[in-house]
C-alpha positions as CSV (number, residue, x, y, z in Angstrom):
1,M,-38.4,-41.3,-33.7
2,I,-35.4,-43.6,-33.0
3,T,-33.1,-40.6,-33.6
4,R,-35.0,-38.5,-31.1
5,L,-34.9,-41.3,-28.5
6,S,-31.2,-41.8,-29.1
7,F,-30.6,-38.1,-28.6
8,I,-32.6,-38.0,-25.3
9,L,-30.9,-41.2,-24.0
10,A,-27.5,-39.8,-24.8
11,F,-28.3,-36.5,-23.1
12,V,-29.5,-38.2,-19.9
13,L,-26.4,-40.4,-19.8
14,L,-24.2,-37.5,-20.4
15,A,-25.9,-35.3,-17.7
16,T,-25.8,-38.2,-15.2
17,G,-22.2,-39.0,-16.0
18,C,-21.0,-35.4,-15.6
19,S,-22.6,-34.8,-12.3
20,Q,-20.4,-35.3,-9.3
21,P,-21.5,-36.4,-5.8
22,E,-21.4,-33.7,-3.2
23,V,-18.1,-33.7,-1.3
24,E,-18.0,-32.2,2.2
25,Q,-15.4,-29.5,2.3
26,P,-13.1,-29.4,5.4
27,A,-13.7,-26.7,7.9
28,V,-11.6,-23.6,7.4
29,D,-9.4,-22.6,10.3
30,E,-9.8,-18.8,10.2
31,S,-6.9,-18.3,12.6
32,A,-4.5,-19.8,10.0
33,N,-5.6,-17.1,7.6
34,E,-4.8,-14.2,10.0
35,A,-1.7,-12.4,8.7
36,V,1.1,-11.3,11.1
37,S,1.0,-7.5,11.5
38,I,4.2,-5.6,12.0
39,P,4.0,-2.8,14.7
40,F,5.0,0.8,14.0
41,R,8.5,1.7,15.2
42,K,9.2,5.4,15.9
43,D,12.6,6.3,14.4
44,G,12.2,10.0,14.3
45,S,9.9,12.9,13.6
46,L,9.0,14.9,10.5
47,T,7.6,18.5,10.3
48,I,5.8,20.0,7.3
49,S,5.7,23.7,6.9
50,R,4.3,26.3,4.5
51,D,5.5,29.9,4.2
52,E,8.1,29.1,6.8
53,E,5.5,28.2,9.4
54,D,5.3,24.6,10.8
55,Y,1.8,23.3,10.7
56,L,2.2,19.5,11.1
57,T,4.5,17.1,12.9
58,L,4.4,13.3,12.5
59,D,6.2,10.4,14.1
60,I,8.0,8.4,11.4
61,E,9.4,5.0,10.8
62,I,12.4,5.2,8.6
63,A,13.1,2.9,5.7
64,D,16.7,3.6,4.5
65,T,18.0,0.3,3.4
66,D,17.1,-1.8,0.4
67,S,15.5,-4.4,2.6
68,S,13.4,-1.9,4.6
69,R,12.4,0.1,1.5
70,N,11.3,-3.1,-0.3
71,R,9.2,-4.2,2.6
72,G,7.7,-0.7,3.3
73,L,4.3,-1.0,4.8
74,M,3.6,-4.6,3.8
75,Q,1.9,-6.7,6.5
76,R,0.4,-3.7,8.1
77,D,-3.3,-3.1,8.6
78,G,-3.0,0.5,9.6
79,L,-0.8,3.1,11.2
80,P,-1.2,4.9,14.5
81,E,-2.6,8.4,14.3
82,R,-0.1,11.1,13.1
83,T,2.5,8.6,11.8
84,G,4.0,7.6,8.5
85,M,6.8,5.7,6.9
86,W,9.7,7.9,5.6
87,F,11.7,6.4,2.7
88,I,15.2,7.7,2.3
89,F,17.1,7.1,-1.0
90,D,20.8,7.7,-1.6
91,Q,20.3,10.3,-4.3
92,E,17.5,12.3,-5.9
93,S,16.0,10.6,-8.9
94,E,12.7,9.6,-10.4
95,Q,11.1,7.2,-7.9
96,G,8.4,4.6,-8.5
97,F,6.4,2.8,-5.9
98,W,4.0,-0.2,-6.1
99,M,1.4,-1.5,-3.6
100,A,1.6,-5.3,-4.1
101,N,1.3,-7.0,-0.7
102,T,0.3,-3.7,1.0
103,R,-3.0,-4.2,2.7
104,M,-4.0,-0.6,3.3
105,A,-4.8,2.4,1.0
106,L,-2.1,5.1,1.1
107,D,-1.2,8.6,0.1
108,L,2.3,8.8,-1.3
109,I,4.1,12.1,-0.9
110,F,7.3,12.5,-3.0
111,V,9.9,15.0,-1.6
112,R,12.9,16.5,-3.4
113,S,16.4,16.6,-1.9
114,D,15.8,20.2,-0.8
115,G,12.7,19.1,1.3
116,Q,10.1,20.5,-1.1
117,I,7.1,18.3,-1.8
118,Q,7.4,17.3,-5.5
119,S,4.1,15.5,-5.9
120,I,1.3,13.7,-4.0
121,T,-0.5,10.7,-5.2
122,K,-3.7,10.2,-3.0
123,Y,-5.9,7.2,-2.2
124,V,-3.7,4.6,-3.8
125,Q,-5.6,1.3,-3.4
126,P,-4.1,-1.7,-1.7
127,M,-2.5,-4.6,-3.6
128,R,-2.0,-2.6,-6.9
129,T,0.8,-3.8,-9.0
130,E,1.1,-0.7,-11.2
131,T,4.0,1.6,-10.5
132,I,3.2,5.0,-9.0
133,P,5.7,7.5,-10.3
134,S,7.1,10.6,-8.5
135,N,6.5,12.7,-11.6
136,G,9.9,14.4,-11.1
137,P,13.0,13.9,-9.0
138,A,12.6,12.9,-5.4
139,Q,15.0,11.7,-2.7
140,Y,12.4,11.0,-0.1
141,V,8.9,9.5,0.0
142,L,6.4,9.7,2.9
143,E,3.7,7.1,3.0
144,V,0.6,7.9,5.2
145,E,-2.8,6.4,5.4
146,A,-5.1,7.3,2.5
147,G,-6.9,10.6,3.0
148,Y,-4.3,12.0,5.4
149,S,-3.1,14.6,2.9
150,D,-6.6,15.9,2.4
151,T,-7.5,16.0,6.1
152,T,-4.3,17.8,7.2
153,G,-4.0,20.1,4.1
154,I,-0.7,18.9,2.8
155,L,0.1,20.4,-0.6
156,E,2.7,20.1,-3.3
157,G,5.3,22.8,-2.7
158,D,5.1,22.5,1.1
159,M,8.5,21.9,2.9
160,V,9.5,18.8,4.8
161,A,12.2,18.5,7.5
162,F,12.9,15.3,9.5
163,E,15.2,14.2,12.3
164,R,16.1,10.8,13.6
165,S,15.4,9.9,17.2
166,E,18.5,9.4,19.5
């Protein structure tokens, strides 16, 4: 009986000692959590063709420096309609992309040095840290909003040509 009373008393003391008084949390300033968004900058245009017939033209923002390629579409919540980011590398090689700090889902279109689409990785989820490979040599990568490849009919093997704005 004394053991049982000792156990109950110890349990009550332990439970009371472990409880913490409610502390009112400070109000959250939602405006402080809003991220700065970088606007789209038109640097050129890109045309996609199949069987030597153009079927799609996009405005592109060009990322051709280490800094611009590393930033990519970070701090963007979306892209204007019929636009994408065009990554240019110095030479054709296996490419790998990741989505850390990218807030929107994307399609990644890997393009060889001759302009032929090597591979397409669709619906890549935001904030992923895994590397998305080109699955073959590529000198260019086009990033567009997720689903764009499907809605416009872009296919592996299509040809891509781009030009910079003056």
